[in-house]
C-alpha positions in Angstrom: 16.5 1.8 72.7 13.0 2.8 72.0 11.4 2.5 68.5 11.0 6.3 68.4 14.7 6.8 69.2 15.8 4.3 66.6 13.6 6.0 64.0 15.1 9.4 64.8 18.6 7.9 64.7 18.0 6.4 61.2 16.6 9.7 60.0 19.7 11.5 61.3 22.1 9.0 59.7 20.3 9.3 56.4 20.5 13.1 56.5 24.2 13.0 57.4 24.9 10.5 54.6 23.2 12.7 52.0 24.8 15.8 53.5 28.4 14.6 53.3 27.9 12.7 50.0 27.2 16.1 48.4 30.4 17.7 49.6 34.1 16.9 49.3 35.5 18.2 52.6 39.2 19.1 52.3 41.5 19.8 55.2 45.0 19.4 53.6 47.1 22.6 53.8 49.5 23.5 51.0 53.1 22.4 51.5 55.7 24.8 52.8 57.1 27.0 50.0 54.0 26.6 47.7 54.0 30.4 47.3 57.8 31.0 47.2 59.5 32.0 44.0 61.8 29.2 42.6 64.5 30.3 40.1 65.1 26.8 38.7 61.6 26.3 37.1 59.9 27.8 34.0 57.9 30.9 34.7 54.8 32.5 33.2 54.3 36.2 32.4 52.1 38.8 33.8 51.0 41.8 31.7 48.4 44.6 32.0 45.7 45.0 29.3 43.3 47.8 28.6 39.9 47.0 27.1 36.9 49.2 26.3 33.8 48.6 28.4 30.4 49.5 26.9 29.0 48.8 30.3 30.9 51.7 32.0 31.6 53.7 28.9 35.3 53.8 29.8 38.6 52.0 29.1 39.3 49.5 31.9 42.4 47.5 33.0 43.0 43.9 33.8 46.1 41.9 34.6 46.8 38.7 32.6 48.9 35.7 33.6 50.0 33.5 30.8 51.6 30.1 31.8 55.1 28.9 31.3 55.7 27.9 27.7 52.7 30.1 26.5 52.3 29.9 22.8 49.8 31.6 20.5 49.8 28.3 18.6 47.9 26.6 21.4 44.5 27.2 22.9 44.0 27.7 26.6 41.3 27.5 29.3 40.6 30.7 31.2 40.2 31.5 34.9 38.7 34.9 35.8 40.1 35.7 39.2 38.4 38.5 41.2 39.6 40.8 44.0 38.0 42.1 47.2 36.1 45.3 48.1 39.2 47.3 48.8 41.2 46.2 45.8 41.4 46.5 42.1 42.9 44.6 39.2 46.3 44.6 40.9 45.3 43.2 44.3 45.8 39.6 43.5 49.2 40.2 41.9 50.4 42.5 44.7 49.1 40.5 47.6 48.5 36.9 46.5 51.5 36.0 44.2 49.2 34.0 41.9 51.9 33.8 39.2 54.3 32.2 41.7 51.8 29.7 43.1 50.7 28.7 39.6 54.3 28.5 38.2 55.1 26.1 41.0 52.1 24.0 40.3 52.9 23.8 36.6 56.4 22.7 37.5 54.8 19.8 39.5 52.5 19.1 36.5 49.4 19.6 38.7 47.5 22.1 36.5 45.7 22.1 33.2 46.9 24.9 30.9 45.1 28.1 31.6 45.3 31.9 31.2 44.3 33.9 34.3 42.5 37.2 33.9 42.5 39.5 37.0 40.1 42.3 36.2 38.7 45.3 38.2 35.4 43.9 39.6 34.2 47.4 40.5 32.4 48.3 37.2 31.9 52.0 37.2 33.3 55.0 35.4 35.7 55.8 38.3 36.6 52.3 39.4 39.5 53.2 41.7 39.4 51.9 45.3 39.4 55.4 46.8 37.2 57.3 49.2 34.4 55.4 50.9 34.9 51.9 49.4 31.6 50.8 51.1 29.5 53.6 49.5 26.3 52.4 47.8 27.5 53.3 44.3 30.8 51.4 44.8 29.0 48.3 46.2 26.5 48.4 43.3 29.4 48.5 40.9 30.5 45.0 42.0 27.0 43.8 41.0 27.2 45.7 37.8 30.5 43.9 36.9 28.5 40.9 35.7 27.6 42.9 32.6 31.1 44.1 32.0 32.4 40.6 32.4 30.0 39.0 29.9 29.6 41.7 27.4 33.0 43.4 27.4 35.8 41.5 29.1 35.2 38.0 27.9 34.7 39.1 24.3 38.0 41.0 24.5 39.9 38.1 25.9 38.5 35.7 23.3 39.4 38.2 20.5 43.0 38.8 21.7 44.1 35.5 23.2 44.2 31.9 22.0 41.5 30.6 24.3 38.9 27.8 24.3 35.4 29.2 24.4 33.2 26.4 25.7 31.7 26.8 29.2 33.9 23.8 30.3 36.9 25.9 29.5 35.9 28.9 31.6 36.2 29.3 35.4 35.6 32.1 37.8 37.0 32.5 41.3 37.6 35.3 43.8 38.3 36.4 47.3 35.9 38.1 49.7 33.7 40.5 47.6 35.1 38.8 44.6 34.3 35.4 46.2 30.7 36.5 46.4 30.8 37.6 42.8 32.3 34.3 41.7 29.6 32.3 43.3 26.8 34.7 42.3 27.8 35.0 38.6 29.3 31.5 38.2 26.0 29.9 39.3 23.8 32.4 37.6 25.5 32.1 34.2 26.1 28.3 33.9 26.1 28.6 30.2 29.3 30.6 30.5 31.0 28.9 33.5 31.4 25.3 34.6 33.5 26.1 37.7 32.9 28.7 40.5 35.1 29.2 43.5 34.4 31.5 46.5 37.3 32.2 48.8 35.9 33.7 52.1 32.8 35.0 50.2 31.5 38.4 51.5 28.0 39.4 52.4 27.4 40.4 48.8 26.9 36.6 48.2 23.3 35.9 47.2 21.2 34.0 49.7 21.6 30.3 48.7 18.1 29.8 47.5 18.4 32.8 45.1 21.9 31.7 44.1 20.9 28.1 43.3 17.1 28.2 42.6 17.4 24.9 40.7 19.7 22.6 42.6 19.4 19.7 40.1 20.5 22.0 37.2 23.5 23.1 39.2 24.4 19.5 40.1 24.3 18.5 36.5 26.0 21.5 34.9 28.7 22.6 37.4 31.9 20.6 37.3 33.4 22.3 40.4 31.8 24.5 43.0 34.4 25.4 45.6 33.6 27.2 48.8 36.2 27.9 51.5 36.6 30.1 54.6 39.0 30.4 57.5 37.5 29.3 60.8 38.5 32.5 62.5 37.1 34.7 59.7 34.2 36.9 60.8 32.4 36.0 57.5 32.6 32.3 58.1 28.8 32.0 58.4 28.3 33.3 54.9 30.4 30.5 53.3 29.1 27.9 55.7 25.5 28.9 54.8 26.1 28.2 51.1 27.8 24.9 51.9 25.0 23.8 54.2 22.4 24.6 51.5 24.2 22.9 48.7 24.7 19.8 50.9 21.1 19.7 51.9 20.1 20.0 48.2 22.6 17.3 47.3 24.6 19.6 45.0 28.2 18.2 44.7 30.8 20.8 45.9 34.0 21.2 47.7 33.9 22.7 51.2 37.2 23.8 52.5 37.2 24.8 56.2 40.5 25.4 57.9 42.2 27.5 60.5 42.6 31.0 59.0 41.5 34.6 58.9 40.2 37.0 56.2 43.5 37.5 54.6 45.9 36.5 51.8 47.3 33.7 53.8 44.0 31.9 53.4 43.3 33.2 49.9 46.6 31.9 48.6 45.8 28.5 50.1 42.4 28.7 48.4 43.9 29.5 45.0 46.3 26.6 45.4 43.5 24.2 46.1 40.9 25.5 43.6 43.3 25.8 40.6 44.1 22.1 40.8 40.5 21.1 40.5 39.4 23.1 37.4 39.6 22.0 33.8 40.2 18.4 34.6 38.7 15.4 32.7 37.0 17.7 30.1 34.8 15.9 27.5 35.3 18.8 25.1 34.7 18.6 21.3 37.4 21.2 20.9 40.0 18.7 22.2 41.2 16.4 19.5 44.2 14.1 19.9 47.1 15.4 17.8 45.5 18.8 17.4 48.1 20.4 19.6 47.2 24.0 18.8 43.5 23.3 19.0 42.6 24.9 15.7 40.3 22.0 14.7 42.7 20.1 12.4 45.8 18.0 12.6 48.4 19.5 10.3 52.0 20.6 9.8 51.7 23.2 12.6 51.1 20.5 15.1 54.0 18.5 13.8 56.3 21.5 14.1 55.0 22.1 17.7 56.2 18.6 18.7 59.5 19.2 17.0 60.1 22.5 18.8 59.1 20.9 22.1 61.6 18.1 21.7 64.3 20.6 20.7 63.5 22.7 23.8 62.5 25.7 21.8 58.9 25.8 23.0 57.0 23.9 25.7 53.8 22.1 25.0 51.7 22.4 28.2 48.8 20.3 27.1 50.5 16.9 27.2 47.3 14.9 26.5 46.9 16.4 23.0 50.5 15.7 22.0 51.0 12.3 23.7 49.5 10.4 20.8 50.8 7.0 22.0 49.5 7.5 25.6 52.9 6.9 27.1 52.6 9.7 29.6 55.3 11.8 28.0 55.9 13.7 24.7 58.8 12.0 23.0 60.3 10.9 19.7 57.7 8.2 19.3 54.9 10.9 19.3 57.0 12.8 16.7 57.3 9.7 14.5 53.6 8.9 14.8 52.6 12.4 14.0 54.7 12.2 10.8 53.2 8.9 9.8 49.7 10.3 10.4 50.4 13.3 8.1 51.9 11.1 5.5 48.8 8.8 5.6 50.7 5.8 6.8 48.4 5.5 9.8 44.8 6.7 10.1 44.5 6.8 13.9 46.9 7.3 16.8 47.5 4.4 19.3 45.9 6.5 22.1 42.7 7.2 20.1 
């Protein structure tokens, strides 16, 4: 082996080490039945909201999924889940069964509590997916959505739902055109989002150097960057190009490459994978042990929440806030400790 060849080999190995250290490569497919309705578990609710958009000058619609056991007395993370170029706010619900997938994951205790907002990502006065969906004005409306999202939709959600408002409590994800939006806007507005997921991102995806002009900032701020595409998808090179750039720049991210096409079979798979990664291990000043409803104080409302949970009247989905003895479950001991805390018998919880 010549000295030149050994030098080239060392360089190649160093590159590959850095390349793969920057990315978590996942190949595990979801289990059978992950998207099948199960009657014997708690279910969330899906509703449609109407909000006024100053960006478009019109009233716009979005679908909202609230998780099993949803309570206005608790605060939640928020995932903004975006559709493709031929869809609207109903596309995910009609084609992707997100409520079913998430209900099943909640039953397996694999998710952090979140509300999911499914908006219309085509921000224009007539935002219907009719006529030539590839026309210049309709394509431009997907880019215009960033202003509707930041200035109209997020403020509406935060005014009407009990949600946490730090960047670490806000995620964005989407399929195809919405996957491009999720990566574009999630990485552009890192003061708003700590998680961005692109499922088969479309050609509207910014070129990687424009999307991530400061790799070190993205590496330090983003908790999850998720990029996935089916290997038989004609848009595979778009997703792979983003992955390659992030890996070369040593920006941690998850790259999910698996057999699949540009369809809901792969996008359901992607939601299943992505939703389990977001809102985990949050160092959040809004989280306080015992403050079950996340209103900033530990009081009788939190005590009542545990009582109702134990009586089966309501379900506390944020176990870590109510499990004050760190036993892994919410039980009578947590109830007793909460009572002692409120009476002043103890000053801190065992799990503090």
